[in-house]
NUDOVO-992422 format. One line per field, with one value per residue: residue number from 0; residue in one letter; x, y, z of N, C-alpha, C in turn. Coordinates in nm, 4 decimals, always signed. Layout:
// residues N
num: NUM, ...
residu: A, ...
n_X: X, ...
n_Y: Y, ...
n_Z: Z, ...
ca_X: X, ...
ca_Y: Y, ...
ca_Z: Z, ...
c_X: X, ...
c_Y: Y, ...
c_Z: Z, ...
***
This chain:
// residues 229
num: 0, 1, 2, 3, 4, 5, 6, 7, 8, 9, 10, 11, 12, 13, 14, 15, 16, 17, 18, 19, 20, 21, 22, 23, 24, 25, 26, 27, 28, 29, 30, 31, 32, 33, 34, 35, 36, 37, 38, 39, 40, 41, 42, 43, 44, 45, 46, 47, 48, 49, 50, 51, 52, 53, 54, 55, 56, 57, 58, 59, 60, 61, 62, 63, 64, 65, 66, 67, 68, 69, 70, 71, 72, 73, 74, 75, 76, 77, 78, 79, 80, 81, 82, 83, 84, 85, 86, 87, 88, 89, 90, 91, 92, 93, 94, 95, 96, 97, 98, 99, 100, 101, 102, 103, 104, 105, 106, 107, 108, 109, 110, 111, 112, 113, 114, 115, 116, 117, 118, 119, 120, 121, 122, 123, 124, 125, 126, 127, 128, 129, 130, 131, 132, 133, 134, 135, 136, 137, 138, 139, 140, 141, 142, 143, 144, 145, 146, 147, 148, 149, 150, 151, 152, 153, 154, 155, 156, 157, 158, 159, 160, 161, 162, 163, 164, 165, 166, 167, 168, 169, 170, 171, 172, 173, 174, 175, 176, 177, 178, 179, 180, 181, 182, 183, 184, 185, 186, 187, 188, 189, 190, 191, 192, 193, 194, 195, 196, 197, 198, 199, 200, 201, 202, 203, 204, 205, 206, 207, 208, 209, 210, 211, 212, 213, 214, 215, 216, 217, 218, 219, 220, 221, 222, 223, 224, 225, 226, 227, 228
residu: X, X, X, X, X, X, X, X, X, X, X, X, X, X, X, X, X, X, X, X, X, X, X, X, X, X, X, X, X, X, X, X, X, X, X, X, X, X, X, X, X, X, X, X, X, X, X, X, X, X, X, X, X, X, X, X, X, X, X, X, X, X, X, X, X, X, X, X, X, X, X, X, X, X, X, X, X, X, X, X, X, X, X, X, X, X, X, X, X, X, X, X, X, X, X, X, X, X, X, X, X, X, X, X, X, X, X, X, X, X, X, X, X, X, X, X, X, X, X, X, X, X, X, X, X, X, X, X, X, X, X, X, X, X, X, X, X, X, X, X, X, X, X, X, X, X, X, X, X, X, X, X, X, X, X, X, X, X, X, X, X, X, X, X, X, X, X, X, X, X, X, X, X, X, X, X, X, X, X, X, X, X, X, X, X, X, X, X, X, X, X, X, X, X, X, X, X, X, X, X, X, X, X, X, X, X, X, X, X, X, X, X, X, X, X, X, X, X, X, X, X, X, X, X, X, X, X, X, X
n_X: -11.5135, -11.7509, -11.5966, -11.4251, -11.6215, -11.7150, -11.4658, -11.4090, -11.6780, -11.5926, -11.3910, -11.4422, -11.6841, -11.4328, -11.3601, -11.4894, -11.5860, -11.3519, -11.3777, -11.3722, -11.5666, -11.8130, -11.7722, -11.4670, -11.4059, -11.5005, -11.3435, -11.1206, -11.1681, -11.3119, -11.1988, -10.9950, -10.6219, -10.4250, -10.1522, -9.8747, -9.7051, -9.3483, -9.0618, -8.7181, -8.5185, -8.2996, -8.2243, -8.1825, -8.1050, -8.1199, -8.0389, -8.1139, -8.2058, -8.3569, -8.6624, -8.9459, -9.0427, -8.8000, -8.6644, -8.8624, -8.8002, -8.5681, -8.5875, -8.7568, -8.6325, -8.4203, -8.5724, -8.5605, -8.3732, -8.4689, -8.4818, -8.6803, -8.9433, -9.0075, -9.0549, -8.9933, -9.0057, -8.7470, -8.6085, -8.5930, -8.5355, -8.5555, -8.5969, -8.4656, -8.5794, -8.5188, -8.4954, -8.5357, -8.4342, -8.3982, -8.1490, -7.8425, -7.6481, -7.7835, -7.8767, -7.6178, -7.5487, -7.7142, -7.6504, -7.4072, -7.4175, -7.5883, -7.5406, -7.6727, -7.7448, -7.4830, -7.4943, -7.6095, -7.6938, -7.6383, -7.9236, -8.0044, -8.3420, -8.5748, -8.9156, -9.0929, -9.3110, -9.5850, -9.8870, -10.2079, -10.5307, -10.8142, -11.1787, -11.3764, -11.5145, -11.3933, -11.1700, -11.0764, -11.0766, -10.9362, -10.6614, -10.6061, -10.5865, -10.3489, -10.1908, -10.2213, -10.0827, -9.8383, -9.7837, -9.8563, -9.6030, -9.3768, -9.4625, -9.4087, -9.1213, -9.0581, -9.1886, -8.9957, -8.7905, -8.7896, -8.8811, -8.6407, -8.4822, -8.5508, -8.7861, -9.1041, -9.3669, -9.6449, -9.7726, -9.7280, -9.8171, -10.1152, -10.1418, -10.0594, -10.3271, -10.5222, -10.4701, -10.5024, -10.7719, -10.8691, -10.8249, -10.9417, -11.1775, -11.1985, -11.1463, -11.3821, -11.5611, -11.4840, -11.4686, -11.7468, -11.8350, -11.6502, -11.7644, -11.9158, -11.7994, -11.5946, -11.3258, -10.9822, -10.7207, -10.8450, -10.9019, -10.6545, -10.5734, -10.7277, -10.6209, -10.3611, -10.4499, -10.5620, -10.3868, -10.2155, -10.3809, -10.3852, -10.1614, -10.0887, -10.2357, -10.1010, -9.9603, -10.1161, -10.3403, -10.2466, -10.1865, -9.9273, -9.7748, -9.5604, -9.2829, -8.9450, -8.8909, -9.1650, -9.2178, -9.0410, -9.1421, -9.3713, -9.2862, -9.1630, -9.3728, -9.5734, -9.3785, -9.3411, -9.6328, -9.6869, -9.5501, -9.7056, -9.7514
n_Y: +12.7800, +12.7413, +12.8548, +12.5991, +12.3892, +12.4479, +12.4104, +12.1619, +12.0075, +12.1071, +11.9968, +11.7568, +11.7084, +11.7741, +11.5317, +11.3369, +11.4255, +11.3874, +11.0981, +10.9157, +10.7152, +10.6315, +10.3724, +10.3661, +10.5275, +10.3754, +10.1341, +10.2381, +10.3007, +10.0862, +9.8879, +9.5645, +9.4583, +9.3611, +9.1115, +9.1212, +8.8340, +8.8174, +8.7655, +8.6179, +8.5150, +8.3096, +8.3734, +8.1744, +8.3213, +8.5512, +8.8019, +9.0885, +9.0992, +9.2253, +9.1946, +9.0663, +8.7917, +8.7177, +8.6593, +8.4664, +8.2493, +8.1699, +8.0559, +7.8724, +7.7217, +7.5928, +7.4192, +7.1400, +7.0646, +7.1032, +7.3538, +7.6325, +7.8641, +8.1367, +8.5183, +8.8327, +9.1932, +9.4012, +9.7074, +9.7944, +9.6202, +9.3219, +8.9946, +8.6302, +8.4310, +8.0967, +7.9579, +7.9493, +7.9911, +7.8655, +7.9170, +8.1126, +7.8962, +7.6741, +7.7826, +7.8021, +7.5641, +7.4270, +7.5743, +7.5004, +7.2337, +7.2011, +7.2121, +7.4037, +7.6246, +7.7490, +7.9781, +8.1669, +8.3686, +8.4408, +8.5619, +8.8036, +8.8172, +8.9993, +8.9997, +9.2235, +9.2685, +9.4020, +9.5630, +9.5974, +9.7847, +9.6194, +9.5367, +9.3899, +9.2287, +9.0597, +9.0183, +8.7573, +8.5767, +8.7148, +8.6831, +8.3932, +8.3416, +8.4319, +8.3203, +8.0561, +8.0381, +8.0916, +7.8426, +7.6910, +7.7210, +7.6480, +7.3809, +7.3048, +7.3690, +7.1316, +6.9218, +6.9597, +6.8815, +6.6149, +6.4531, +6.5585, +6.3640, +6.1107, +6.0342, +5.9150, +6.1209, +6.1151, +6.1965, +6.4647, +6.5719, +6.5780, +6.7413, +6.9511, +6.9473, +6.9656, +7.2523, +7.3786, +7.3125, +7.4503, +7.7082, +7.8053, +7.7746, +7.9717, +8.1940, +8.2001, +8.2543, +8.5136, +8.7141, +8.7290, +8.8860, +9.0807, +9.2160, +9.3791, +9.5024, +9.6049, +9.7041, +9.7662, +9.6123, +9.3837, +9.3143, +9.2522, +9.0503, +8.8351, +8.7716, +8.6786, +8.4561, +8.3379, +8.3016, +8.1124, +7.9488, +7.8775, +7.7787, +7.5714, +7.3815, +7.2620, +7.0639, +6.9069, +6.8425, +6.6568, +6.3943, +6.2912, +6.3820, +6.5972, +6.7734, +6.8321, +7.1063, +7.2162, +7.2702, +7.4528, +7.6313, +7.6899, +7.7108, +7.9639, +8.1419, +8.1640, +8.2694, +8.5320, +8.6251, +8.6758, +8.9183, +9.1701, +9.4168
n_Z: +9.1055, +8.8882, +8.6307, +8.6517, +8.5914, +8.3742, +8.1722, +8.2564, +8.1462, +7.8686, +7.7587, +7.8277, +7.5939, +7.4090, +7.3686, +7.2974, +7.0429, +6.9176, +6.8721, +7.0833, +7.3210, +7.5694, +7.6511, +7.6295, +7.8559, +8.0293, +8.0486, +8.1178, +8.3704, +8.4782, +8.4123, +8.3650, +8.4486, +8.1759, +8.0757, +7.8496, +7.7132, +7.7767, +7.6369, +7.5623, +7.2809, +7.0394, +6.7262, +6.4116, +6.0957, +5.7577, +5.6643, +5.4099, +5.1765, +4.8769, +4.8503, +4.9552, +4.7943, +4.7373, +4.9641, +5.0603, +4.8941, +4.9182, +5.1638, +5.1518, +4.9281, +5.1026, +5.2588, +5.2832, +5.4136, +5.6673, +5.8136, +5.8994, +5.7442, +5.7401, +5.6512, +5.7370, +5.7845, +5.8690, +5.9934, +5.7097, +5.5806, +5.4176, +5.5726, +5.6083, +5.8167, +5.9685, +6.1878, +6.5450, +6.8816, +7.2481, +7.3698, +7.3112, +7.2633, +7.1851, +6.9305, +6.8420, +6.8060, +6.6305, +6.4130, +6.3192, +6.2668, +6.0299, +5.6947, +5.5002, +5.6809, +5.7814, +5.6544, +5.7772, +6.0211, +6.3789, +6.6063, +6.8785, +6.9865, +7.1522, +7.3258, +7.4640, +7.7812, +7.7971, +7.9659, +7.9702, +7.9559, +8.0047, +7.8923, +8.1158, +8.0826, +7.8949, +7.9741, +8.0805, +7.8981, +7.6876, +7.8571, +7.8647, +7.6026, +7.5198, +7.7206, +7.6461, +7.4054, +7.4516, +7.6002, +7.4069, +7.1885, +7.3998, +7.4562, +7.1681, +7.1233, +7.2892, +7.1070, +6.8834, +6.9748, +7.0468, +6.7987, +6.6554, +6.7844, +6.7605, +6.9276, +7.0880, +7.0153, +7.0602, +7.2421, +7.3282, +7.0437, +7.1569, +7.3336, +7.2333, +7.0468, +7.2262, +7.3382, +7.0983, +7.0455, +7.2778, +7.2465, +6.9840, +7.0799, +7.2714, +7.0663, +6.9055, +7.1281, +7.1566, +6.9783, +6.9545, +7.1691, +7.1391, +6.9196, +6.9963, +7.1768, +7.0174, +7.0522, +6.9543, +7.0800, +7.1540, +6.9480, +6.8287, +6.9969, +6.9206, +6.6351, +6.7508, +6.8575, +6.6069, +6.4306, +6.5758, +6.5519, +6.2751, +6.2425, +6.3644, +6.2370, +6.0878, +6.2084, +6.3784, +6.2088, +6.0209, +5.9588, +6.1018, +5.9139, +5.9050, +5.9715, +6.0243, +5.9262, +5.8826, +6.2069, +6.2617, +6.1258, +6.2316, +6.4668, +6.4643, +6.3527, +6.5348, +6.7862, +6.6173, +6.6311, +6.8796, +6.9435, +6.9071, +6.9760
ca_X: -11.6359, -11.8314, -11.4693, -11.3799, -11.7371, -11.6773, -11.3300, -11.3910, -11.7257, -11.5573, -11.2665, -11.5301, -11.6488, -11.3728, -11.2861, -11.6141, -11.5649, -11.2310, -11.4247, -11.4037, -11.6866, -11.8274, -11.6937, -11.3485, -11.4469, -11.5329, -11.1977, -11.0275, -11.1815, -11.3437, -11.1116, -10.9083, -10.5555, -10.3742, -9.9975, -9.8739, -9.5753, -9.2224, -8.9721, -8.5687, -8.4987, -8.2114, -8.2762, -8.1174, -8.1930, -8.0049, -8.0522, -8.0599, -8.3051, -8.4215, -8.8437, -9.0177, -9.0485, -8.6158, -8.6586, -8.9283, -8.7438, -8.4553, -8.6334, -8.8049, -8.4907, -8.3788, -8.6464, -8.5603, -8.2584, -8.5368, -8.4905, -8.8139, -8.9395, -9.0269, -9.0204, -9.0025, -8.9080, -8.7058, -8.4584, -8.5899, -8.4546, -8.5916, -8.4709, -8.5300, -8.5948, -8.4736, -8.5338, -8.5629, -8.3839, -8.3608, -8.0169, -7.7327, -7.5366, -7.8628, -7.8478, -7.5048, -7.5562, -7.7682, -7.5893, -7.3150, -7.4720, -7.6515, -7.4879, -7.7091, -7.7351, -7.3568, -7.4375, -7.7047, -7.6346, -7.7605, -7.9594, -8.0734, -8.4811, -8.6432, -9.0246, -9.1173, -9.4224, -9.6854, -9.9736, -10.3103, -10.6655, -10.9464, -11.2940, -11.3688, -11.6000, -11.2998, -11.0122, -10.9907, -11.0582, -10.7721, -10.5736, -10.6006, -10.5040, -10.1969, -10.0775, -10.2261, -10.0260, -9.6970, -9.7874, -9.7874, -9.4423, -9.3119, -9.4596, -9.3543, -8.9827, -9.0341, -9.1947, -8.8843, -8.6702, -8.8201, -8.8722, -8.4890, -8.4390, -8.6262, -8.8377, -9.2058, -9.4673, -9.7663, -9.8201, -9.7477, -9.9779, -10.2355, -10.1434, -10.1232, -10.4311, -10.6076, -10.4657, -10.5617, -10.8859, -10.9338, -10.7979, -11.0444, -11.3519, -11.1627, -11.1436, -11.5346, -11.6401, -11.4136, -11.5403, -11.9081, -11.7948, -11.5837, -11.8760, -11.9959, -11.6990, -11.5085, -11.1617, -10.8148, -10.6875, -10.8865, -10.8720, -10.4962, -10.5474, -10.8294, -10.5185, -10.2640, -10.5431, -10.6185, -10.2361, -10.1795, -10.4665, -10.3770, -10.0131, -10.1000, -10.3410, -10.0347, -9.8994, -10.2277, -10.4371, -10.2003, -10.1202, -9.7997, -9.6829, -9.5160, -9.1401, -8.8522, -8.9290, -9.2890, -9.2212, -8.9483, -9.1705, -9.4636, -9.2878, -9.1342, -9.5312, -9.5762, -9.3298, -9.4164, -9.7551, -9.7113, -9.5009, -9.8108, -9.8471
ca_Y: +12.6824, +12.7946, +12.8104, +12.4665, +12.3038, +12.4835, +12.3377, +11.9937, +11.9818, +12.1580, +11.8827, +11.6052, +11.7785, +11.7602, +11.3833, +11.2841, +11.4976, +11.3214, +10.9217, +10.8717, +10.6427, +10.5567, +10.2807, +10.3956, +10.5890, +10.2339, +10.0503, +10.3568, +10.3111, +9.9561, +9.7847, +9.5234, +9.4571, +9.2159, +9.1031, +9.0379, +8.7814, +8.8781, +8.6634, +8.6126, +8.3961, +8.3587, +8.3638, +8.1784, +8.4615, +8.5765, +8.9681, +9.1932, +9.0628, +9.3108, +9.1943, +8.9592, +8.7368, +8.6653, +8.6108, +8.3509, +8.1363, +8.1303, +7.9301, +7.7328, +7.6112, +7.5264, +7.3701, +7.0341, +7.0515, +7.1056, +7.5302, +7.7147, +7.9449, +8.2981, +8.6275, +8.9545, +9.3375, +9.5350, +9.7931, +9.8764, +9.4861, +9.1615, +8.9003, +8.4907, +8.3689, +7.9903, +7.8864, +8.0303, +7.8573, +7.9327, +7.9860, +8.0993, +7.7961, +7.5650, +7.8424, +7.7926, +7.4053, +7.4433, +7.6315, +7.4185, +7.0819, +7.2316, +7.2949, +7.5817, +7.7049, +7.8070, +8.0919, +8.2191, +8.4436, +8.4576, +8.7375, +8.8147, +8.8828, +9.0064, +9.0536, +9.2751, +9.2859, +9.5122, +9.6324, +9.7492, +9.7642, +9.6042, +9.5456, +9.2823, +9.0945, +9.0361, +9.0189, +8.6470, +8.5364, +8.7455, +8.6315, +8.2618, +8.2624, +8.4816, +8.1872, +7.9469, +8.0711, +8.0600, +7.7243, +7.5800, +7.8065, +7.5530, +7.2301, +7.3011, +7.3156, +7.0033, +6.8614, +6.9424, +6.8043, +6.4597, +6.4551, +6.5345, +6.2640, +6.0163, +5.9962, +5.9470, +6.2554, +6.1189, +6.3063, +6.6038, +6.6430, +6.5504, +6.8482, +7.0746, +6.9161, +7.0360, +7.3917, +7.4224, +7.3389, +7.5746, +7.8425, +7.7828, +7.8314, +8.1053, +8.2863, +8.2218, +8.3475, +8.6665, +8.7681, +8.7436, +8.9542, +9.1999, +9.2529, +9.5004, +9.6273, +9.6939, +9.7147, +9.6958, +9.5730, +9.2381, +9.2489, +9.2180, +8.9025, +8.7357, +8.7727, +8.6007, +8.3243, +8.2589, +8.2733, +7.9911, +7.7735, +7.8212, +7.6955, +7.4033, +7.2776, +7.2060, +6.9707, +6.8075, +6.7931, +6.5820, +6.2287, +6.2779, +6.3877, +6.7270, +6.7526, +6.9537, +7.2344, +7.2569, +7.2750, +7.5383, +7.7510, +7.7163, +7.7823, +8.0812, +8.2063, +8.1765, +8.3775, +8.6520, +8.6490, +8.7385, +9.0235, +9.1948, +9.4995
ca_Z: +9.0612, +8.7868, +8.5510, +8.6566, +8.5467, +8.1893, +8.1265, +8.2223, +8.0401, +7.7429, +7.7748, +7.7979, +7.4585, +7.2906, +7.3442, +7.2504, +6.9368, +6.8921, +6.8784, +7.2335, +7.3568, +7.6779, +7.6588, +7.6588, +7.9793, +8.1308, +8.0071, +8.1571, +8.5262, +8.5731, +8.3067, +8.4292, +8.3807, +8.1230, +8.0897, +7.7208, +7.7533, +7.7484, +7.5744, +7.5012, +7.2104, +6.9643, +6.5619, +6.2804, +6.0183, +5.6711, +5.5893, +5.3099, +5.0451, +4.8475, +4.8679, +5.0373, +4.7317, +4.7114, +5.1010, +5.0566, +4.7716, +4.9731, +5.2556, +5.0434, +4.8887, +5.2261, +5.3801, +5.3046, +5.5156, +5.8132, +5.8455, +5.8918, +5.6420, +5.7951, +5.5840, +5.7918, +5.7287, +5.9861, +5.9457, +5.6369, +5.4699, +5.4455, +5.6452, +5.5739, +5.9636, +5.9568, +6.3152, +6.7022, +7.0018, +7.3898, +7.4232, +7.2371, +7.2554, +7.0768, +6.8254, +6.7467, +6.7696, +6.4998, +6.2961, +6.3290, +6.2159, +5.8769, +5.6209, +5.4553, +5.8307, +5.7686, +5.5660, +5.8466, +6.1271, +6.5147, +6.6819, +6.9667, +6.9676, +7.2945, +7.3249, +7.6009, +7.8094, +7.8095, +8.0579, +7.9055, +8.0536, +7.8957, +7.9789, +8.2204, +8.0157, +7.7963, +8.0396, +8.1208, +7.7359, +7.6102, +7.9052, +7.8504, +7.4436, +7.5437, +7.7912, +7.5374, +7.2982, +7.4948, +7.6282, +7.2845, +7.2022, +7.4945, +7.3507, +6.9911, +7.1479, +7.3467, +7.0146, +6.8119, +7.0145, +7.0259, +6.6516, +6.6084, +6.8565, +6.7388, +7.0685, +7.1127, +7.0199, +7.0572, +7.3925, +7.2730, +7.0043, +7.2045, +7.4449, +7.1362, +6.9805, +7.3556, +7.3165, +6.9457, +7.0456, +7.3875, +7.1437, +6.8649, +7.1539, +7.3112, +6.9803, +6.8912, +7.2217, +7.2119, +6.8787, +6.9877, +7.2613, +7.0803, +6.7967, +7.0884, +7.2601, +6.9194, +7.1357, +6.8598, +7.1459, +7.1885, +6.8007, +6.8477, +7.0439, +6.8307, +6.5585, +6.7262, +6.8636, +6.4711, +6.3990, +6.6570, +6.4870, +6.1174, +6.2094, +6.4622, +6.1646, +5.9866, +6.3227, +6.4196, +6.1102, +5.8855, +6.0327, +6.1614, +5.8132, +5.8915, +5.9182, +6.1047, +5.8610, +5.9257, +6.3070, +6.2708, +6.0752, +6.3318, +6.5875, +6.4249, +6.3190, +6.7120, +6.8008, +6.5808, +6.6261, +6.9993, +6.9096, +6.8296, +7.0518
c_X: -11.7027, -11.7167, -11.4399, -11.4938, -11.6951, -11.5905, -11.3509, -11.5501, -11.6926, -11.4669, -11.3381, -11.5618, -11.5765, -11.3525, -11.3532, -11.6083, -11.4358, -11.2855, -11.4297, -11.5333, -11.6803, -11.7627, -11.5631, -11.3427, -11.4597, -11.4463, -11.1402, -11.0349, -11.2492, -11.2879, -11.0478, -10.7615, -10.4846, -10.2647, -10.0091, -9.7228, -9.4559, -9.1449, -8.8668, -8.5210, -8.3499, -8.2645, -8.1374, -8.1667, -8.0809, -8.0386, -8.0509, -8.0766, -8.3466, -8.5886, -8.8248, -9.0111, -8.8576, -8.6008, -8.7556, -8.8363, -8.6567, -8.4923, -8.7133, -8.7377, -8.4043, -8.4697, -8.6514, -8.4321, -8.3378, -8.5057, -8.6433, -8.8252, -9.0672, -8.9608, -9.0569, -8.9421, -8.8950, -8.6026, -8.4807, -8.5575, -8.5339, -8.5284, -8.5779, -8.5012, -8.6028, -8.5093, -8.5190, -8.5580, -8.3875, -8.2885, -7.9378, -7.6778, -7.6510, -7.8785, -7.7149, -7.4646, -7.6186, -7.7683, -7.4764, -7.3328, -7.6034, -7.6026, -7.5131, -7.7098, -7.6430, -7.3939, -7.5465, -7.6237, -7.7375, -7.7786, -8.0281, -8.2007, -8.5177, -8.7890, -9.0402, -9.2175, -9.4212, -9.7947, -10.1008, -10.4386, -10.7544, -11.0957, -11.3518, -11.4277, -11.5019, -11.1706, -10.9617, -10.9999, -10.9417, -10.6672, -10.4874, -10.5868, -10.3433, -10.1096, -10.0776, -10.1032, -9.8688, -9.6938, -9.7607, -9.6242, -9.4037, -9.3070, -9.4288, -9.2095, -8.9728, -9.0413, -9.0789, -8.7346, -8.6916, -8.8148, -8.6929, -8.3990, -8.4977, -8.7011, -9.0010, -9.3009, -9.6008, -9.8481, -9.8434, -9.7990, -10.1105, -10.2421, -10.1865, -10.2507, -10.5537, -10.5712, -10.5345, -10.7289, -10.9604, -10.8760, -10.9437, -11.1527, -11.3231, -11.2025, -11.3223, -11.5968, -11.5819, -11.4654, -11.6678, -11.8883, -11.7291, -11.7063, -11.9616, -11.8882, -11.5984, -11.3874, -11.0424, -10.7642, -10.7253, -10.8898, -10.7329, -10.4931, -10.6270, -10.7300, -10.4216, -10.3229, -10.5554, -10.5182, -10.2062, -10.2513, -10.4499, -10.2143, -10.0144, -10.1563, -10.2341, -9.9779, -10.0032, -10.3290, -10.3733, -10.1427, -10.0321, -9.7181, -9.6358, -9.3352, -9.0880, -8.8758, -9.0558, -9.2584, -9.1356, -9.0409, -9.2967, -9.4414, -9.2384, -9.3007, -9.5675, -9.5274, -9.3346, -9.4910, -9.7539, -9.6520, -9.5939, -9.8816, -9.7538
c_Y: +12.6821, +12.7468, +12.6386, +12.3618, +12.3660, +12.4293, +12.1860, +11.9511, +12.0246, +12.0260, +11.7398, +11.6063, +11.6723, +11.6352, +11.3182, +11.3068, +11.4370, +11.1629, +10.8820, +10.8363, +10.6591, +10.4619, +10.2379, +10.4592, +10.4072, +10.1559, +10.1186, +10.2973, +10.2013, +9.8764, +9.7109, +9.5016, +9.3123, +9.2308, +9.0034, +8.9455, +8.8608, +8.7746, +8.7186, +8.4797, +8.4151, +8.3011, +8.3054, +8.2602, +8.4564, +8.7302, +8.9942, +9.1301, +9.2008, +9.3203, +9.0753, +8.8297, +8.6624, +8.5875, +8.4556, +8.2218, +8.0923, +8.0435, +7.8432, +7.6705, +7.5433, +7.4421, +7.2430, +6.9872, +7.0746, +7.2478, +7.5560, +7.8040, +8.0650, +8.4405, +8.7519, +9.0735, +9.3941, +9.5821, +9.8447, +9.7217, +9.4170, +9.0591, +8.7300, +8.4563, +8.1836, +7.9010, +7.9996, +7.8789, +7.9724, +7.9896, +8.0378, +7.9938, +7.7002, +7.6021, +7.7921, +7.6523, +7.3578, +7.4626, +7.5745, +7.2571, +7.1034, +7.2946, +7.4196, +7.6283, +7.7826, +7.9634, +8.1790, +8.2934, +8.4538, +8.5921, +8.6922, +8.8614, +8.8652, +9.0493, +9.1010, +9.2940, +9.4313, +9.5018, +9.6778, +9.6979, +9.7084, +9.5397, +9.3943, +9.1574, +9.0279, +8.9358, +8.8562, +8.5409, +8.5968, +8.6594, +8.5409, +8.2461, +8.3257, +8.3670, +8.0611, +7.9288, +8.0252, +7.9414, +7.6266, +7.6131, +7.6533, +7.4202, +7.2335, +7.2601, +7.1986, +6.9160, +6.8374, +6.8627, +6.6397, +6.4391, +6.4638, +6.4170, +6.1529, +5.9742, +6.0049, +6.1102, +6.2644, +6.2120, +6.4451, +6.6950, +6.6285, +6.6974, +6.9624, +7.0554, +6.9906, +7.1931, +7.4601, +7.4401, +7.4645, +7.7214, +7.8902, +7.9072, +7.9509, +8.2173, +8.3347, +8.3487, +8.5400, +8.7215, +8.7941, +8.8515, +9.1542, +9.3180, +9.3716, +9.5479, +9.6934, +9.7341, +9.6440, +9.5848, +9.3750, +9.1851, +9.1511, +9.0786, +8.8173, +8.7031, +8.6809, +8.4859, +8.2348, +8.2285, +8.1655, +7.8905, +7.7825, +7.7295, +7.6137, +7.2881, +7.2001, +7.0714, +6.8683, +6.7416, +6.6707, +6.4570, +6.2358, +6.3138, +6.5406, +6.6647, +6.8639, +7.1046, +7.2909, +7.2865, +7.4154, +7.6885, +7.7490, +7.7566, +7.9469, +8.2057, +8.2567, +8.2662, +8.4985, +8.6919, +8.7206, +8.8756, +9.1494, +9.3621, +9.6663
c_Z: +8.9329, +8.6629, +8.5204, +8.5918, +8.3823, +8.1194, +8.1371, +8.1453, +7.8996, +7.6807, +7.7405, +7.6257, +7.3243, +7.2490, +7.2737, +7.0528, +6.8383, +6.8729, +6.9833, +7.2437, +7.5116, +7.7212, +7.6966, +7.8222, +8.0923, +8.1982, +8.1314, +8.3454, +8.5659, +8.4889, +8.4180, +8.4019, +8.2716, +8.0792, +7.9644, +7.7955, +7.6955, +7.7548, +7.5441, +7.4233, +7.1201, +6.7980, +6.4936, +6.1768, +5.9057, +5.6188, +5.4777, +5.1674, +5.0303, +4.8390, +4.8917, +4.9345, +4.6971, +4.8515, +5.1289, +4.9852, +4.8502, +5.1160, +5.2184, +4.9910, +4.9888, +5.2929, +5.3815, +5.3991, +5.6651, +5.8366, +5.8051, +5.7897, +5.6890, +5.7372, +5.6974, +5.7542, +5.8818, +5.9624, +5.8212, +5.5103, +5.5300, +5.4847, +5.6166, +5.7572, +5.9584, +6.0578, +6.4578, +6.8078, +7.1498, +7.4792, +7.2795, +7.1671, +7.1600, +6.9562, +6.7135, +6.7031, +6.6500, +6.3944, +6.2529, +6.2463, +6.0903, +5.8273, +5.5412, +5.5662, +5.8536, +5.7499, +5.6530, +5.9464, +6.2334, +6.5604, +6.7615, +6.9620, +7.1002, +7.2421, +7.4670, +7.6282, +7.8466, +7.8948, +7.9481, +7.9802, +7.9529, +7.9931, +8.0217, +8.1497, +7.8930, +7.8227, +8.0158, +8.0030, +7.6669, +7.6662, +7.8804, +7.6794, +7.4984, +7.5925, +7.6957, +7.4396, +7.3238, +7.5700, +7.4979, +7.2268, +7.2645, +7.4197, +7.2089, +7.0173, +7.1547, +7.2047, +6.9234, +6.8649, +6.9765, +6.8671, +6.6186, +6.6660, +6.8287, +6.8263, +6.9830, +7.0845, +7.0215, +7.1694, +7.3705, +7.1674, +7.0381, +7.2874, +7.3428, +7.0934, +7.1187, +7.3552, +7.2144, +6.9823, +7.1889, +7.2999, +7.0532, +6.9576, +7.1532, +7.2509, +6.9417, +6.9952, +7.2193, +7.0931, +6.8733, +7.0910, +7.2058, +6.9532, +6.8877, +7.1392, +7.1312, +6.9583, +6.9471, +6.9229, +7.1877, +7.0366, +6.7673, +6.8561, +6.9875, +6.6873, +6.6114, +6.7725, +6.6896, +6.4017, +6.4147, +6.5766, +6.3512, +6.1437, +6.2652, +6.3327, +6.0627, +6.0575, +6.3350, +6.3276, +5.9725, +5.9356, +6.0279, +6.0150, +5.8210, +5.9481, +6.0070, +6.0421, +5.9112, +6.1139, +6.3295, +6.2110, +6.2083, +6.4468, +6.5988, +6.3659, +6.4289, +6.7548, +6.7821, +6.5967, +6.7948, +7.0065, +6.8013, +6.8905, +7.0623
***
């Protein structure tokens, strides 16, 4: 019994020396579970750029054709990503209808869902931001369809504005909470919210001055912000 107590105390001391804090124990024991989104989409992209600027210039050069401008690095190579679609057939249709896109390829892209435990003080706000980011993603898909088909977009812009305001309010509350929690996970979710806020400003704050390239870019920024865990 004495040996067991000594070992336990030693283990706890070691954890604290490594930077472990009481709030970490609290989160593990009393924290509530949060679930990150799961997605499967298809991307239009071109790979093989030597640097980020070369990929960005390619995207900007094609923006007039309605393609998005998003640059990422995977597998040690820079990619210009021009569009995101829910199905392979939709991606193939976009590829065939845009002469610039003919030089692009289609790639399946997955975001796997993960479960984390997080402080009860932050769990509702965190899950709400994630859920609203997914909702924004879905609304943007419909908005893009309506723009392409020249249908009314007023109701969808109102929905995006509502989501924008909710995310913005939740970010502020979460920042106040995380000033005490200092949780890297909460910080990651704040980042997701901020990325959505910055992207949506192009759509809802421009008096309908956005275009198809803007929509594709915002869709891509929203997608990649969610792949953050």
